C-alpha positions in Angstrom: 6.0 -13.9 -12.8 6.8 -10.8 -14.6 9.4 -8.4 -13.3 8.1 -4.6 -13.1 10.0 -2.0 -11.4 7.8 0.3 -8.7 9.1 3.8 -6.8 9.2 3.0 -3.4 10.8 5.8 -0.9 13.5 5.2 2.3 11.7 4.2 5.1 14.6 5.1 7.1 13.5 8.7 7.1 10.9 8.3 9.3 12.9 8.8 11.9 13.8 12.0 10.5 12.3 15.2 10.0 10.0 15.4 6.4 12.0 17.4 4.8 14.6 14.8 4.7 12.4 11.9 2.9 13.9 11.4 -0.9 13.0 8.8 -3.5 15.7 5.9 -3.5 16.6 3.9 -6.3 13.6 1.9 -8.3 14.0 -1.6 -7.2 12.6 -4.5 -8.9 9.6 -6.8 -7.8 8.6 -10.1 -9.5 4.6 -10.2 -9.7 2.5 -13.0 -10.0 -1.7 -12.8 -10.2 -3.6 -14.2 -7.0 -3.8 -17.6 -9.2 -0.3 -17.9 -9.8 0.6 -16.9 -6.0 -1.6 -19.8 -5.0 -0.7 -22.1 -7.4 2.9 -21.9 -6.6 3.6 -20.9 -3.0 5.3 -23.5 -0.7 2.5 -23.7 2.6 5.4 -23.8 4.7 6.8 -20.6 3.8 4.1 -18.0 3.9 1.2 -18.4 7.1 -2.2 -18.7 6.3 -3.3 -15.4 7.8 -0.7 -13.8 5.7 -2.3 -15.6 2.5 -5.4 -14.1 3.3 -4.3 -10.6 3.8 -2.4 -10.3 0.3 -5.2 -12.2 -1.7 -8.1 -10.3 -0.3 -10.1 -7.5 -1.9 -11.8 -6.3 1.4 -10.5 -3.3 3.5 -6.9 -3.9 4.6 -7.3 -1.6 7.6 -10.7 -3.5 8.5 -8.7 -6.7 8.6 -5.9 -6.0 10.5 -8.3 -4.5 13.0 -10.1 -8.1 12.8 -6.3 -9.6 13.4 -4.7 -7.5 15.9 -8.3 -6.6 17.7 -7.5 -3.3 18.4 -7.4 0.0 16.4 -4.9 0.6 13.4 -3.0 3.6 13.8 -2.1 5.8 10.4 1.4 7.4 10.5 2.1 9.8 7.4 6.0 9.3 6.1 5.1 12.0 3.2 2.0 13.6 1.3 1.9 15.3 -1.4 -0.6 16.9 -4.5 1.7 16.9 -7.9 0.9 16.1 -11.4 0.8 12.5 -12.0 3.6 10.6 -14.3 3.4 9.0 -17.5 4.1 5.4 -16.0 1.5 6.3 -13.0 -1.1 7.2 -15.9 -0.5 4.3 -17.9 -0.6 1.8 -15.0 -4.1 3.5 -14.1 -5.3 3.9 -17.3 -6.2 7.7 -17.0 -4.3 10.5 -18.6 -0.8 12.0 -17.2 -0.5 14.8 -16.1 -3.5 15.5 -13.8 -3.5 16.4 -10.5 -3.3 13.8 -7.7 -2.6 13.2 -3.9 0.4 10.9 -3.1 1.0 9.6 0.3 3.1 7.3 1.9 1.9 5.7 5.0 2.4 2.8 8.1 -0.1 1.2 9.3 0.5 0.5 13.1 -0.9 -0.7 16.3 0.4 -0.5 19.8 3.6 1.4 18.3 4.2 -2.0 15.9 4.7 -1.1 12.3 2.4 -4.1 10.4 2.7 -2.2 6.8 4.0 0.3 4.3 1.6 1.9 2.0 2.1 3.9 -0.9 -0.9 5.7 -2.5 -1.8 7.4 -5.8 -5.3 8.8 -5.9 -6.3 11.6 -9.0 -8.1 14.5 -7.2 -10.6 14.7 -9.9 -12.0 11.5 -9.4 -12.4 11.8 -5.7 -15.6 13.0 -4.0 -15.1 16.3 -2.1 -16.0 14.2 1.1 -13.0 11.7 0.6 -10.4 14.5 -1.0 -11.0 16.1 2.3 -10.8 12.9 4.6 -7.1 12.0 2.5 -5.8 15.7 2.6 -6.5 15.9 6.3 -4.2 12.7 6.9 -5.6 11.5 10.3 -7.4 8.6 8.6 -6.2 4.9 7.0 -7.6 5.3 3.5 -9.5 1.8 3.9 -11.6 3.4 6.9 -12.4 6.7 5.0 -13.9 4.8 2.6 -15.6 3.0 4.9 -17.1 6.1 6.1 -18.1 7.1 2.6 -20.3 4.0 2.7 -19.9 3.4 -1.0 -19.5 -0.1 -3.3 -15.8 -0.4 -3.3 -13.6 -2.6 -5.6 -10.0 -3.6 -6.2 -8.8 -5.2 -9.3 -5.2 -5.6 -11.4 -4.2 -7.2 -8.2 -0.8 -8.2 -8.0 1.3 -10.1 -5.6 5.2 -9.9 -5.1 8.5 -10.3 -2.9 10.6 -7.2 -2.4 14.0 -7.4 -1.6 14.5 -4.1 0.7 16.9 -4.5 4.0 15.9 -0.8 5.1 12.2 -1.8 4.9 12.7 -4.5 6.2 14.3 -3.4 9.3 11.9 -0.3 9.4 9.3 -2.8 9.5 10.7 -5.0 12.3 12.5 -7.8 10.4 16.2 -8.5 9.5 17.6 -6.6 6.8 17.9 -10.0 4.9 14.3 -10.8 5.3 12.2 -11.1 1.8 9.1 -9.0 2.3 5.4 -9.6 0.8 3.9 -7.3 -1.3 0.7 -6.6 -3.3 -0.5 -3.9 -5.8 -3.9 -3.2 -7.1 -6.1 -0.7 -7.9 -9.3 1.2 -6.2 -11.9 2.1 -7.7 -15.2 3.5 -5.7 -18.6 3.2 -7.7 -16.9 2.4 -10.6 -14.7 5.2 -10.4 -11.2 5.3 -10.6 -10.2 6.4 -7.2 -6.3 5.0 -6.5 -3.2 3.1 -7.2 -2.2 1.3 -4.1 1.1 -0.6 -3.2 1.7 -2.2 0.3 4.6 -4.1 1.6 3.9 -6.4 5.3 6.1 -6.6 8.1 7.3 -9.8 8.6 6.7 -9.8 12.3 2.7 -9.6 11.5 1.9 -12.8 12.2 4.5 -13.5 15.1 
């Protein structure tokens, strides 16, 4: 595994007005490829279901709805349109400073938070229909993409563990619990669409 840094946000602000939402310290995540993850995991430490969710190249919204047998709801913590910073541009392989939509959300079901997700979407590569759907902030990204009926591919998948007490508690766990997370790029019909970072609730498979 190699250490990388990812900017996350304080999930405690989900209980407060959006205007109080602010970045917290950069946290370190040790990443592994799917092959490294599967080769090194302890089968007693992580359930088969969570292994499937972490390594899947399908829509997370659809997978969660299949697991829970109920619709998944979107709760937007924060959504902005802003220039793409240098680090995110390097990860995406696109030029910096171009306009992007960034959003931070919970995916939940029946009031239970299943997943925290942050996404960076360069607006120049979004179709007008998809861009409008993202801006309206009513549907999870996976459901919007399914509705477009276009070929979707995920690449550069990395899987890791995250120590973040506030996020663990916001996702229904104990502060000391380590959280499984993953990062990947999303392309629609061979056009780069988004960079995604997802953190799973430790209670997801209870």
